[in-house]
C-alpha positions in Angstrom: 11.3 25.4 -0.1 11.2 21.8 -1.2 14.2 19.6 -0.5 14.2 17.6 -3.7 17.1 15.7 -5.1 16.8 14.6 -8.8 19.1 12.2 -10.5 18.7 11.2 -14.1 21.2 8.9 -15.9 21.2 8.4 -19.7 20.9 4.9 -21.0 23.5 3.5 -23.4 20.6 3.1 -25.8 19.1 6.2 -27.3 16.3 7.8 -25.4 14.1 7.5 -28.5 14.2 3.7 -28.1 13.8 3.7 -24.3 10.5 3.5 -22.5 9.9 6.6 -20.4 7.1 8.4 -18.5 6.4 11.9 -19.6 3.5 14.3 -20.1 2.8 13.1 -23.6 1.9 9.6 -22.3 0.3 10.5 -19.0 -3.2 8.8 -18.8 -6.2 11.0 -19.6 -9.4 11.4 -17.6 -11.8 8.7 -18.6 -9.1 6.0 -19.3 -9.5 2.8 -17.3 -9.1 -0.9 -17.2 -10.5 -3.9 -15.4 -7.8 -5.4 -13.1 -7.9 -8.8 -11.5 -7.3 -9.1 -7.7 -4.4 -11.5 -7.0 -2.9 -13.4 -4.1 -1.4 -11.1 -1.4 1.6 -13.5 -1.1 2.7 -12.7 -4.6 6.4 -12.1 -5.0 7.2 -8.3 -5.1 10.5 -9.0 -7.0 11.9 -6.1 -4.9 15.5 -7.1 -5.8 14.8 -7.7 -9.5 16.2 -4.4 -10.8 18.3 -3.1 -13.7 18.2 -3.5 -17.4 17.2 -6.7 -19.2 15.5 -8.3 -16.2 12.5 -10.7 -16.2 9.5 -10.3 -13.8 7.8 -13.7 -14.1 4.1 -13.5 -13.0 3.0 -16.2 -15.5 1.9 -18.5 -12.6 0.1 -15.7 -10.8 -2.8 -16.8 -8.5 -6.1 -14.9 -8.5 -9.0 -14.6 -6.0 -11.7 -16.4 -7.9 -12.1 -13.8 -10.6 -12.5 -10.9 -8.3 -11.9 -7.6 -10.1 -11.3 -3.9 -9.4 -11.4 -1.0 -11.8 -8.3 1.1 -12.3 -9.3 4.4 -13.8 -8.4 8.1 -14.2 -11.1 10.4 -12.8 -11.8 14.1 -12.9 -10.7 15.2 -9.5 -13.4 18.0 -9.4 -16.2 15.5 -9.7 -15.2 13.1 -6.9 -16.7 13.0 -3.4 -13.4 14.3 -1.8 -13.0 17.2 -4.3 -13.2 19.8 -1.6 -10.2 18.3 0.2 -8.1 18.6 -3.0 -9.1 21.9 -4.7 -5.9 22.2 -6.8 -6.0 18.6 -8.2 -7.1 17.9 -11.7 -6.9 14.1 -11.9 -7.3 11.0 -9.7 -5.7 7.6 -10.3 -8.2 5.4 -8.6 -8.0 1.7 -7.7 -11.6 0.7 -6.8 -12.1 0.3 -3.1 -8.4 0.7 -2.3 -6.8 4.1 -3.0 -7.4 7.3 -4.9 -4.3 9.4 -5.6 -5.0 13.1 -6.4 -2.6 15.0 -8.6 -2.0 17.7 -11.2 0.8 18.0 -13.8 3.1 20.4 -15.5 5.4 19.8 -18.4 8.1 18.7 -16.0 6.4 17.2 -12.9 3.4 15.1 -11.7 2.5 16.5 -8.3 0.3 14.8 -5.7 -1.9 16.8 -3.3 -2.6 13.6 -1.3 -4.6 10.4 -1.3 -7.6 8.6 0.1 -6.8 5.1 1.3 -9.1 2.4 2.6 -7.5 0.3 5.4 -9.6 -2.4 7.3 -8.4 -1.3 10.7 -8.0 2.5 10.2 -11.0 3.0 8.0 -10.7 5.7 5.4 -7.4 7.5 5.6 -7.5 11.0 4.1 -4.1 12.5 3.5 -3.9 16.1 2.3 -0.4 17.4 1.5 -1.6 21.1 1.3 1.4 22.5 3.3 3.9 21.0 0.8 2.8 19.0 -2.2 4.4 15.7 -3.0 6.2 15.3 -6.3 5.6 11.8 -7.6 7.2 12.0 -11.1 9.7 14.1 -12.9 9.3 14.3 -16.7 10.9 12.6 -18.5 11.4 9.6 -16.2 13.3 6.6 -17.5 15.3 3.6 -16.4 17.7 4.5 -13.6 16.1 8.0 -12.9 15.2 8.6 -9.3 14.5 11.5 -6.9 13.7 12.2 -3.3 11.1 14.8 -2.3 9.6 16.0 1.0 6.0 16.8 1.7 3.7 17.8 4.6 0.1 18.3 5.5 -2.8 16.7 7.5 -4.2 13.2 8.0 -7.7 12.1 9.0 -8.6 8.6 10.1 -9.9 6.5 13.0 -7.5 4.7 15.3 -8.6 2.6 18.2 -12.1 4.0 17.8 -10.8 7.6 18.2 -11.0 10.1 15.3 -7.5 11.3 14.5 -6.6 14.5 12.7 -2.9 15.0 13.1 -0.4 17.0 11.0 2.0 14.9 9.1 5.3 15.1 7.1 7.3 12.7 5.1 9.3 11.9 2.1 9.1 9.9 -1.1 11.7 8.1 -3.1 10.6 7.5 -6.6 12.5 5.7 -9.3 12.4 3.6 -12.5 14.2 0.7 -11.0 14.1 -1.7 -13.9 13.5 -2.3 -17.6 12.8 -5.7 -19.1 10.3 -8.4 -19.7 7.0 -8.8 -17.8 5.4 -12.3 -18.0 1.7 -12.5 -17.2 -0.7 -15.4 -17.4 -2.0 -16.9 -20.6 1.4 -16.4 -22.3 1.1 -12.6 -22.2 4.6 -11.4 -22.7 5.6 -7.7 -22.7 9.3 -7.3 -23.7 10.0 -3.6 -23.1 8.5 -2.8 -19.8 9.6 -0.2 -17.2 8.8 -0.5 -13.5 8.0 2.6 -11.5 8.7 2.2 -7.8 7.7 4.7 -5.1 8.2 4.5 -1.3 6.2 7.0 0.7 7.0 7.4 4.4 4.6 9.5 6.3 5.3 10.5 9.9 2.6 11.6 12.4 1.2 11.0 15.9 -1.9 9.2 17.1 -3.7 9.3 20.4 -3.9 5.8 22.0 -4.3 6.6 25.7 -1.0 8.3 25.3 0.4 10.1 22.2 2.4 7.7 19.9 4.9 8.6 17.2 3.9 6.5 14.2 4.7 6.1 10.6 2.9 4.8 7.5 5.1 3.3 4.8 3.6 2.6 1.4 5.7 0.7 -1.2 4.3 0.5 -4.7 5.5 -1.1 -8.0 3.7 -0.1 -11.2 4.7 -1.9 -14.5 4.2 0.1 -17.8 4.4 -0.9 -21.5 4.2 2.7 -22.7 4.4 1.7 -26.4 1.1 -0.1 -26.0 -0.8 1.9 -23.3 -0.7 4.6 -20.7 -2.0 2.6 -17.7 -0.1 0.1 -15.6 -0.3 -3.6 -16.5 0.4 -4.7 -13.0 0.4 -3.0 -9.6 1.9 -4.3 -6.3 1.2 -2.3 -3.2 2.3 -2.9 0.4 1.3 -0.6 3.3 2.7 -0.8 6.8 1.6 1.2 9.9 3.5 1.2 13.1 5.6 3.0 15.7 8.5 5.0 14.3 11.7 3.0 14.3 9.9 -0.3 14.9 10.5 -3.3 12.6 7.2 -4.9 13.6 4.2 -3.1 12.0 1.0 -2.9 14.0 -1.0 -3.1 10.7 0.0 -4.3 7.3 -2.0 -4.6 4.0 -0.9 -5.8 0.6 -2.9 -5.4 -2.7 -1.9 -7.0 -6.0 -3.8 -6.4 -9.2 -3.2 -7.6 -12.8 -4.5 -6.6 -16.2 -4.5 -10.3 -17.2 -6.7 -12.8 -15.4 -4.7 -15.5 -13.5 -5.3 -19.1 -14.7 -5.4 -20.5 -11.1 -6.9 -19.3 -7.9 -5.8 -19.5 -4.3 -7.7 -21.9 -2.1 -10.8 -20.7 -0.2 -8.9 -21.3 3.1 -6.4 -18.6 2.0 -9.1 -16.1 1.2 -10.6 -16.5 4.6 -7.2 -16.6 6.4 -7.8 -13.1 7.8 -11.2 -13.9 9.3 -10.9 -14.5 13.0 -12.4 -13.1 16.2 -11.1 -12.3 19.7 -13.7 -12.5 22.5 -15.0 -11.4 24.9 -14.3 -7.8 24.1 -14.1 -6.0 26.5 -12.6 -8.7 28.7 -11.7 -9.0 32.4 -8.5 -10.7 31.4 -9.2 -14.0 29.6 -9.5 -13.7 25.8 -10.3 -16.4 23.3 -9.4 -16.8 19.6 -11.8 -18.2 17.0 -10.8 -18.9 13.4 -9.3 -21.2 10.9 -5.6 -21.0 11.7 -2.8 -22.7 9.8 0.0 -24.7 11.5 2.3 -21.6 11.6 -0.3 -19.1 12.8 1.0 -16.8 15.6 -0.2 -13.7 17.6 1.5 -10.7 19.2 -0.1 -8.4 21.7 1.0 -4.8 22.2 0.0 -2.2 24.9 -1.0 1.3 24.2 2.6 2.5 24.0 3.4 -0.1 21.3 5.4 -2.3 23.8 5.2 -6.0 23.2 3.4 -7.6 26.2 2.6 -11.2 25.0 3.4 -13.6 22.2 1.6 -16.8 21.1 4.0 -18.8 19.0 1.5 -21.4 17.7 -2.1 -20.2 17.6 -5.0 -22.7 17.3 -8.8 -22.3 17.1 -10.3 -22.0 20.6 -7.0 -21.0 22.2 -7.3 -18.8 25.3 -4.7 -16.5 26.9 -4.7 -14.9 30.3 -4.0 -11.2 30.3 -5.3 -10.4 33.7 -1.9 -9.4 35.0 -1.9 -6.5 32.6 -3.2 -3.0 33.4 -6.7 -2.1 32.3 -6.9 -0.3 28.9 -6.7 -0.9 25.2 -4.4 -3.4 23.5 -3.6 -4.4 19.9 -3.8 -8.1 19.0 -1.9 -8.8 15.7 -2.4 -12.2 14.2 -0.3 -13.7 11.4 -2.2 -16.5 9.6 -1.1 -18.1 6.4 1.1 -15.1 5.6 -1.7 -12.6 6.2 -1.4 -10.2 9.1 -4.5 -8.6 10.7 -4.7 -6.5 13.8 -7.7 -6.1 16.1 -8.2 -3.9 19.2 -9.3 -5.3 22.6 -10.1 -3.7 25.9 -9.3 -5.0 29.3 -11.6 -3.8 32.1 
């Protein structure tokens, strides 16, 4: 039995004038749009909620015209169709994520997703034990619900294939209605923002068994009167130990239907490119990369315990870890606001 709590509040304006998500405006198979990849440091406007708000992305920074296709696919024709036999549609963001779902007159229900993460590889999540409800129809400003789900995960962690069971919950809501400002004076005056926070609990094998969680926070902006696909999508994914405030891995993806007028510098695009060597190491490890003045590094052991910190990281810097036990460690580098984690081995 699903433990789902649904709350829907009527707006003071009539529903006929309000933007809402329902089965009649759900995107159809074959619909798609070209989206522009944007700076990962873009403001999420997490606290800009309510009625009559303004989300100002008019000064958005792009990544030199890089694009990704957002499209609705036929689930039965995808490479992962066998893992999602009851799904009918897929909302796909090229190279990032594929969300598998089907719909009824009252719900949009997810059977799982396929997510590409640089450190974990391809994460396959199948919620076959208990599907995840991602929308209740109609869904309008101030509506929200909480739903539980469970199933299986498949990914690689620390070079080890992982296939654990998982469970979790989603909180979904329309947390705002207002004006969305995009580059080139593109103004959308009656937009709703769909926010979803998925928290998935599972275990991984990293010498010992660790309790971990994956938290995905996503904002989708819709102008339903003028189209069924989101105009703008902001996604942040964090992976770490349960209860920890310091994620082991973090990734942010931002895409816009309107091309930004300016681009981030090449130094920002390459901020996540660094190496740690030798690997494996007998104790001394070296860092190579273009690090900004505020770059830092944190090193965790196989239990997720913090074992070393570098407050100011520079190219060519060395650190002596010979006092630590032999085994696998995670090196998490924060450089120019971009966090990337690599695995090293001490022998």
